[in-house]
N, C-alpha and C positions, 0 to 999 in steps of 0.2 A: 431525425439524430441515431434512431435504433441502426441503423447501416452504418453509422459513424461509429457503433458501438460505446455510446456516451450513456453512464445514466448520473444527473444530475441532482442534486441536493440543494434546497434553499432554505436557510436558517433565519426564520425572522426574527428579528432583536430590537424590540422597542423603548424600553426603558429599562432604568433600573427603577426597582420598588419593593415595600415592605407590605407585608398583607397587615393591613389595618385590623382584621376579625384575630387574629395570631400577635400578642404585644410581645416586644422584643424584652425576656429576663434576665436579667443577672442578677445571682447571689451569690452573696459572701458569707462569712463566717459571723458577722453580727448584724447585717443587714441586708434585706432584700429592694430591690429596687425595680419598678416595674414602668416600662417607656411605652406610651401608645403614639404612633406618627399621624398627623394629621393625613386628610385625603390632600393629596398632591398633583397637578396640574402645570404643564409647562408652555409658557403664552410665548407667540411669536408674529412677529408682521409678515403678514398675508395681503400683497398689495397696498391699500390705504388701508387697513382695519386691521386691529389685531386680534387674534383667534388662539382658541386654544389647539396645539400641533399634538399635544400628550397628554394623556391622563391617566393614574392608575387605576388600578381593580376599585378601591374605595371611591376616588372621585366618579366611576364609570356607576357605580351602586347608587351613587347619589343625584344623577342623571347627565352629569358631565360629559360629553364627550371629543373628537377633534372634530375640526371646522365649526364649533360654538365659537361665537362673538363672547371676546372677553369679558365686556360689560354685564353679560347677559350672564354669563358663568358667575360672575361675584355678586350677582343680586339674587341668583339662585341659592349658595351656599357662601355663607356670610366668612366662615372660617376658613375657607379655601386657602390650603397654602399653594398660592401663586409663583413662579419662577421664572424668569426670562429664559426661552431656548439658547443654546448653543449649538447650531449645527455644525461648524468648525469643530467642536470637541467631540462631539458623534462621530464626524468623517474621521479624526483621527481614531477614535477607540476602535470603527470599525474595520480601519484600514491594518490596527495591531491585532484584531480577530484573524484579519484574511492573513497575512501572515504567519499567525500561530499555526492556522489551517494546513498554510505551505509547511510547515516543519515539521507536523506531526502527522497530518491526518492524506492528504493528497497532494501533487506538486502543481494543480491546478485548483486555486482557489479565488474568487473575486468578489468584492463588494457588489452590492445590487442595490443602488438609491431607492431609498434613504434609510433604509433601516435593515437591512438583510445580507447573507452571505449566500454566495452559488460554489457549491466545493461538487468538484465530479468525479463520481466512486469510479471510475468504467477502470478497471485493472488492478483497484488496490483494495476493493468493499473486501475481500477475502484475509486481508493483513489485518482486519479489524473484527472478525469474526461473522460477516457477513454485514448487508446492509442494515438489517432492522435490529441488529448488537449495536451495530453503529451508533446509530440515531438513538438509540435509549443513553446509552455513552452519552451522546453530546448533549440531550435535554439534561442528562444528570449532570453534567459538566458546567452547564448555564446556571441551573442552578444551585449549585456549589458558589459559583460567580455572583450571583445573585442578580441575572437575569430571568426574565422569563421571553419562552421562545416556542415555537411553532415551526419543526421540521416535516418537510414532504421530499420525497424521494419519486424521478418519473423518469421517464425516456427522454425529456424536452427540459432544457432551463425555463422554458418558458408555462409549462406545464408547471414544474416542481414551485416557482416563483406564484404561479396563481393558486397551488391546493396550501400553501405553507400560509398564505393571506384571509383566502376567502375557504377554505377549506372546514370541516365538522371538528375533526380533531385534532390534539398538538400534536400528535404525528401521523403519518398521513403516506402509507407506502402503494405505489399504483404496480401493479404485475404488468411486464412487459406485451404490447399492444393493447392496454387499457386504459391509454389515453384519452380516449374520445367519450368513454364510456364516463369516467371520472371527471372530465374537464364538462360536461353536459348540463349539469344541474346549476353550474356558477354562473355567479354574475358577471354582464357582460364588462364591468368593469376591472376583473380580473386576468384580464387581456391586455393592461396597460396602456388602455386606449387614452386620446387627449381629452380633456375636457367638450370641447365640440364636437367631438366623435361620440363620447358620452351624452351629448343634447341631443345630437341626431339619433342614434340608437332609442332613446325615449320615446321621439318623436314618432317612428315610425314603427314601435312597441318592440322594438327588439328589448328582453329584460334579462335572459340567460342565454348562456354559451349556446345550449340548444337551439336556437332560435333562428342564430345565425348557420348553421351548418346546412339546412336543406338548400338555401336559397343561392340562386347562381353567383361569381363571384363579380360578374360585369355590373350588373345593378347592386351588388352590394356596395361594392366600392365607390359607386358614382352614391350613393348614400351616405356610407360613413368614412369614405376617404381611402385612399390607397394603403396611406401606413396602418390602419385598422386590418385590412385583408395579411397586411405582412405580418402583422401580430397574432394574427389568426394559424397562419402556415406554423409560424415560428412554434408557436404551442403546440399545434397536431405533428410535428415531423416533417410537413412538408419543402419548409425551407430549416437550413442551417442555421443555429445563431451561437457560434464560436464564442467559449468562454477565454477572454485575454486574462490571464493570470498573474496574479500578483507577483513580482519578481521579489525575491530575498538578496537585496542589497549587501548581504554580509557573504554571498556566496563569494568568493573570489574568481577575478576576471578581466582577463587582458586581451586587447584588441590590438589589430593592426591592419593600415589603409592603405594599400598600394597605389603607387603612381601610373602603372600600368598594369594589364593582366598577366599572370601567368598559367602555365599548363606543364612544365615539364615537372620531374619527381624531384628533380635536382635543389630547383627554387623552393616546391613546396618544402622541402626540408629543411633550406634555410630559414624559412617562415615558422616553422616549426618551433627552429630552435632559439630564435629571437622570444619566442612567444613563451618559452619554455623557461629562459633565463629572466623575463618579466615577470612570469608566473612563481617561480621562485623566490625573487626578492620581495615578494605580497607576501606569499607563504612564512617566510623567513620573521617578516616584521611581525607576525601574528603568532609566531609560535607553533604553525599548522604540519601537515604533512600530509598530500593529496592519497587516495585513495581511489580516485577514479577521475579521469580526464575525458571532454567531450572538446572536441576540433568542429568547428563550425566554417566551413568555406562558401563564401556567396560568390557567385557566379555572376558573370555579364548578362545574361537572360533574364536573372531572378532569382532562379533555382537555389538550393544550398545544397550540401554536400556534408553529411554529417558523420565522423567516426568518433570513436568511444572507446577506452583502452580501463583496465581497472589491475590496481596490485595490491599485492597479497599483506603487505603490511604500510603504513604512512610512510612518505617520503620526498624527499623535494630533490633529489639529486634528477641533475639536467641532463646529463650521460644516461642514465638509466631509464627516464622518460622519452626520452630522445628515440632509444633503440625501440619500445615500445609501439611509439607510433611509427615509427616507419617500417612496420609492419602490417601498417593500415594505407600507406600512400598507393597500393595497387586499387583497393578498393574507392580508391576517390576520382571521380569522372570531371575533370575541367571545363570540359564542353566546350564555348569559347574563351574561357578564360576564367580564373578567378581573380579577384581585386579585393575582397575582403575578406580576414580570418579573426575568428573570437575563438579563446581557449577560456572553457571553463572547470572548476572544481566542482563540482557536486556534492563530492563526499570528501571530507577532510577529518582528522583526527588532528588531538593534539601532539607534537614532536618539538621534545628536546635534545640538548646536544650529548654528542654521544661524547660516553665517557671513556679515552684514549688512556688513561693510566695502567690500565695492564698492558698495556700494548707497548706503551713506554719500558715499562717495568721487565719486560720480556718474558712476560707470562703468555702461557698459547691461549689464543681466542678462538673460541668456540664461531666456525664460518657458518654464517647465514644464506641459507639454502632461498630467500624471498627471493633475489632476482632468478635465480636458476627457473623458481616456479612460475614466475611473472612471464616470463619468456618461454616456457613450453605452454605457459594458457594462453599468452596470445596467440600463437602458433594452432593448439588444436580444441582452444575451449578452457573457457576455469571449469566446467562441470569435471572435466575427463580428468585432473590431477587434485589426487587427494593424498592421506595416509590415512592406514589402518591401524585402529588404534582399540587396545582391548574393553570390555565390559565386562561387569560384574553378571555372569550367568552360566547356567551349567548346559543351558541347550546352545550348541555349537553354532546355531545358524543368528543366533542373538548375541553370541557372547566378542564379537565385532562389529564396529561403526565406523564409517567414513567421517574426517576428521581435517582440520585446516594443518594442507599443508609442511604449514611452518612451525606446526607445535608438536612438541615431543612425547609422545604417548609414555604412559605409564606401563606398569612392569607387566611384561606377560606372564601366565602361570607357567609352572612348570609340565604342563600336559604335552603329551606329542600328537600333533595335529598335521592333517596334510598341509603341503604346500598349498595347492589348490584347493579350496574349499568351495563349494558349490552354493549358489544363495538357494536352492529347493533341491532340496533330494527328490535323484530321479528314482522310478521305480527300475527293479531286477524280473528278470521271467525264467521260470525252469530253473529254478533255484533247488540245489540236492545238497542236505546239511542234515545231519546228527542231534535232534534235537535231546538236552535245550542248551548246551551249553560250546558245542561245535562249531567252529566256522564253517563256511559252505565250502563244499568240493566243487561244486561246477555251478556257473550262471550264464545268460544273456544278459546282454545288458549294450542298449542302441543299435538291435539287428544282429550283436558280434555274440558268439559264445567263447568262455574264459573257463580255464581252467585252474583249479588252484592247487597249487604243489605246495604253501607253505603258509602258517597264518597263525596269529595272536592273539587271546582277547579269551571271555567278552572284558569291555570296559561298559560299565551300565549307568546310564542319565536315567534320572527322572522329570517328568514335566515337572513344569512350574503352575503348583496348585493352585497357585493364589491369582494367576491370569484368566483361568475360563473352568470352568467343569470337566471339560475333555481331557485335561490333562491331570486333575485328582491324582489318578490313580496308572497315566501312561507311563509306559517302561519304554527305553531304546537299549538292545546290546550289541557295541560297536565293536568290529573285528578287524585288522590288518592284516588283510591277506596278500600274497604274492601268485599271479599267475605263472604259469610255462614259459614265457618270453620276456621275464623281469619286470612286468608293469605291478606295481606295485598301488592299491588302491584301501579305502577306507570305506564299508560298508555297517550297514545295523538291519538288526533286526527287529520289528517292533511286538514287543509283550517277552514274555519272562518264559514262557511255555507251560505254564500251569494254571494260571488265571485267564479267566474272556478278558473280564475288564483291563487289564495292563495292554494289550493289543491285538490285531487280528493277526501277526507272526506274518508277515508282509517282508520282503525282503527289497532294501532302498539302497542306491549307493548314493554318498555324499562326499567324498574328495578324491583326489589323488595323490601319491607321496612324490612321483618323479615325473 
C-alpha cells in the first residue's frame, strides 16, 4: 500500500453513550435539574443465546463486557439498562457517516463492518492541515456528535483497522514504513481472523502478531489457514487491499450502453452530445450547474478511458460543454472499441435562471468571458489562465495577485508601474550613480552593459515593518531610466544613502516599461 501511495485511516465508532461520572446538568433561572444516566448495555442474539454486544464505559466499570451472556450481566448488575441492539440502524448510521466523509474529507471512504470507517487520506491530508491535525479534528467531531472514537493512521487499511481497535491510545499515527513495529505487540485477533483461526492460534501458542512474523508462510498456512496469511499480508502491505468507496448518490450522473462498440471520433462526439443532453435535463431539474465533468468510456477489453473538463462558472449549456469535451477526444484511445459511457458531474453549484430583462429592454449587457476562459484553459491548462488583481501593499511584488479570470478586479492605484514586473528583482552589476538622489548613469544586467541617457526619480518605498524585522528600516528608491537604444526600465537602490540600517546600497532591476 505504500507503493500505491495510500494512507488509510480507520475511525472506530462503537456506540453513543453518556459518561455516568459527569451527570448532565441543565440550569434555568428558577431551578436546577441534575440527571444521571444509568449504565447501558446492548443485547443481541448471537447464535442461540443472548449476549452483550456493546456496553458503555459505566457498564464496563461494573464488569460488563461484550460477549458476556445477558443473564449473567443481569445477575451481576440488577439496575443495568438493557436495550436490544439494532444492527440495521447501526449500519444505516455508519453509511451516513461514510457519505459525510466522502463529501467533506476524502473521495475514498467506506464502512468497516461492523463499527468503523475507512478514510483514505492519500493526496488530501494537506487540505486538512496534515494527518495529525485531521485526526484531532475527527476526534473532536465525534465528541460533539456524542460518539466515542479511536483513530489510527497507517500505510495499509489492515494496519489502521488493527491499531484503531487494539492500540493503546485513542489517536495512533504510524510513520511510513513503521507498520511492522507498530503491529508486532498487538494480539493476533487484530488481524480480523475467523474464530477457527483464532482457536488454532491459541492452540499453537501464537498470542501476538510478532509471533507470526518469523514463521514460514507454508507451515503457518497449514496451521491457521490461507485466509490468515492473506490478512497478515494485507496488514503488512505485502498484498493490496483496495477500499471500495461509498458512492454519493446525489452526484448527477448519466450512462449509455451501446449495442455495438465504437472507435471513431465522430461516433464518440455523438455519444458525448447525447450524454450532455441527458445530464442537462438532470441538472435543470435540480437547479444546478456543472463546474467539472468526468467522462468514462469502457473498452471491450475491460480497460477504461477517462477524460475530464472544468468550467470557470457553473453551466449546463450543452453546446459549450460539448465544445470542451471535443478538445479531449484525441486523448481517448478506443482500442478494440468502446461499448459503454458514463458522464458524471462531481462538482456542481446552484444555477438559477438568467434574467433577460435588460436584454429585452435594449440595455447594454456585459459580455461574459467565461466561455472564452474555458476554451483557452482546455487547450493550455487552467493554471495558465488568470487575471491580475491589485492588493493593498506598498511593496511592488506584493501589490498584485493572480485571481479568477472571470472576476473584475478592483481599482488600480495611480502609481506609474512598468508593464512587465518581475516576480523577483534581478541584481545589477558595475553601477555608476551619484549619491544619494541621482539615477544610475551606467549598469550591467544579464551580461549586457546599458548606458542611461535619461532618468526620473526617486520614488521611495518603505518596508512593511509588521511582516518581519528585516523590513522595519528597509528603504527602496525606485528610478525610471531610459538607455541610449530607447529601452525604459524600472530600477531601485536599497538604502537611502545615509543610514546603514536602511539597505546595503545595491542596485536591482524590477521591471521594463516597453
